[in-house]
C-alpha positions in Angstrom: 173.2 104.5 135.5 171.8 103.4 132.1 172.7 99.8 132.7 170.2 99.3 135.6 167.1 97.3 135.0 164.2 96.4 137.2 163.2 92.8 138.0 160.0 91.8 139.8 158.5 88.5 140.9 155.0 87.5 141.7 153.7 84.3 143.3 150.5 83.1 144.8 150.1 81.8 148.3 147.3 79.6 149.5 146.6 79.6 153.2 149.8 81.5 153.9 152.0 79.1 152.0 153.7 79.5 148.6 151.6 77.8 146.0 152.4 79.0 142.5 155.4 80.9 141.3 157.4 81.0 138.1 158.8 77.4 138.4 155.5 75.7 139.1 153.8 77.9 136.5 156.3 76.6 133.8 155.7 73.1 135.1 151.9 73.2 134.8 152.3 74.8 131.3 154.6 72.0 130.2 152.3 69.3 131.5 149.4 70.8 129.5 151.5 71.3 126.4 153.2 67.9 126.4 150.2 65.9 127.7 152.3 63.9 130.2 154.4 64.3 133.3 157.3 62.4 131.8 157.3 64.5 128.6 157.0 67.7 130.7 160.0 66.6 132.8 162.1 66.0 129.6 160.9 69.3 128.1 162.0 71.2 131.2 165.2 69.1 131.7 164.1 68.3 135.2 164.0 64.8 136.8 160.7 63.0 136.7 160.9 62.5 140.4 161.2 66.3 141.0 158.4 67.1 138.7 156.2 64.5 140.3 157.1 65.8 143.8 156.2 69.4 142.9 152.9 68.3 141.3 152.0 66.1 144.3 152.8 69.0 146.7 150.6 71.4 144.7 147.7 68.9 144.5 147.8 68.2 148.2 147.4 71.9 149.1 145.2 73.1 146.2 141.6 73.9 146.8 140.6 72.1 143.6 142.0 69.2 141.5 144.8 70.3 139.2 145.4 67.2 137.0 143.2 64.8 135.0 145.0 61.5 134.4 144.4 58.7 132.0 146.2 55.5 132.9 148.3 53.9 130.2 147.1 51.1 128.1 146.7 50.5 124.3 147.0 54.3 123.6 149.3 55.1 126.5 148.6 57.4 129.4 148.1 61.1 129.5 148.0 63.9 132.0 146.1 67.2 131.3 145.2 70.1 133.5 141.7 70.5 134.8 139.6 73.5 133.8 140.3 75.1 137.2 144.1 74.7 136.7 143.8 76.2 133.2 142.1 79.2 134.7 144.7 79.4 137.4 147.6 79.5 134.9 145.7 82.0 132.7 145.2 84.3 135.6 148.8 83.9 136.8 150.1 84.7 133.3 148.0 88.0 133.4 149.2 88.8 136.9 152.8 88.4 135.9 152.4 90.6 132.9 150.7 93.3 134.9 153.2 93.2 137.7 156.1 93.4 135.2 154.5 96.2 133.2 153.9 98.1 136.5 157.4 97.6 137.6 158.7 98.9 134.3 156.5 102.0 134.5 157.6 102.7 138.0 161.3 102.2 137.1 160.9 104.6 134.2 159.5 107.2 136.5 162.0 106.7 139.3 165.0 106.4 137.0 164.2 108.5 133.9 167.7 108.2 132.4 167.8 104.4 132.5 164.9 103.4 130.3 
């Protein structure tokens, strides 16, 4: 029994529909870190089209703007997260940690010989 581990997963729904889970969380973090959708797609090894589609779907259903875009030109374009989106990923990061910590504690209590 010592080889068992617990796994948990949290996601946010908005108006009864999935909105933010691990994949979209990683995507938003990559956009903020890289400063562009194209660079985020490369960083995550996902096609630009798929990244764009995910971001567009999120923005269409979000209760607030997620992205700030600066169109290309002399210095090139850029995409950053809005303050609301930064708060969203910060809260989701905390939620994931607390869910995982709680699952680990529960697992230790339910399966004392496995931790």
